[in-house]
Residue, then its C-alpha position, 0 to 999 in steps of 0.5 A: x499499500x505504501x507503493x500506493x501513496x503517491x498514486x492516493x496523493x495525486x487523485x486525492x489533490x486532484x479531487x479536490x481541487x473543485x472544493x478548493x474553487x468552491x470556497x476560494x481555499x487554495x490552501x486546503x488540508x487535504x492540497x497541502x499535506x506531502x507524500x511522507x503525510x500521506x505515507x503516516x496516514x497508511x501506516x495509522x489509519x485504516x486506507x482503501x483505494x479504489x482500482x480501474x484496471x491498475x489505475x487508483x482513481x478513489x481512496x478514503x480512510x479511517x482514522x480510530x479513536x477508542x471506538x469512534x472512527x473518524x473517516x477522512x480524505x474521501x477523494x474519487x478523480x475526476x473523470x469517475x465522480x458521480x459513478x457511485x464509487x464516493x458511497x462504495x469506498x464509504x461502505x468498504x471503509x466502515x465493514x474494514x474498520x475494526x471491531x468495537x467501532x460504534x460511531x463514525x465521524x466525518x466533516x465537509x464543507x456547508x456549502x458541499x451541498x452533493x456531498x452533503x445528499x450523499x452522506x446522509x444517503x449513507x446513513x449520516x446526521x448533522x451533529x452541527x457546524x463549526x467554522x475552520x479557520x480559513x472561515x469556512x462553515x463545516x458540516x459534522x456529520x456523525x452515524x451509528x454503526x450497531x455490532x454484528x448479532 
């Protein structure tokens, strides 16, 4: 997986450019992250990638803290978006997380209506809002996880 770090970073940057344009913020964390940080995430978090043939076209991360998993960096290559890949990655992450997770948390920009709707369709509910250092409103969403029977 560490060998995928460069491709993962490329897809992440390509995917988040439109968000940076939407918010007028070219210094968004997904665009500032460097290769060493991606490698560290691969070593410390649950990181899944989506492939089309040999091409890496999407990725998502889950950072586990106790019984909570923080979902982040869901990214799909721009030419592969709106084909269900993001939803598939999100579902696969939920299944790949260790047992004992009771809650999933994530955030996204408040002006990203389609993204918020995708998360709500996946069972996430709004849990509040905050404002980041650049003045962008962030919508926080949470999903309760039912342990397997």
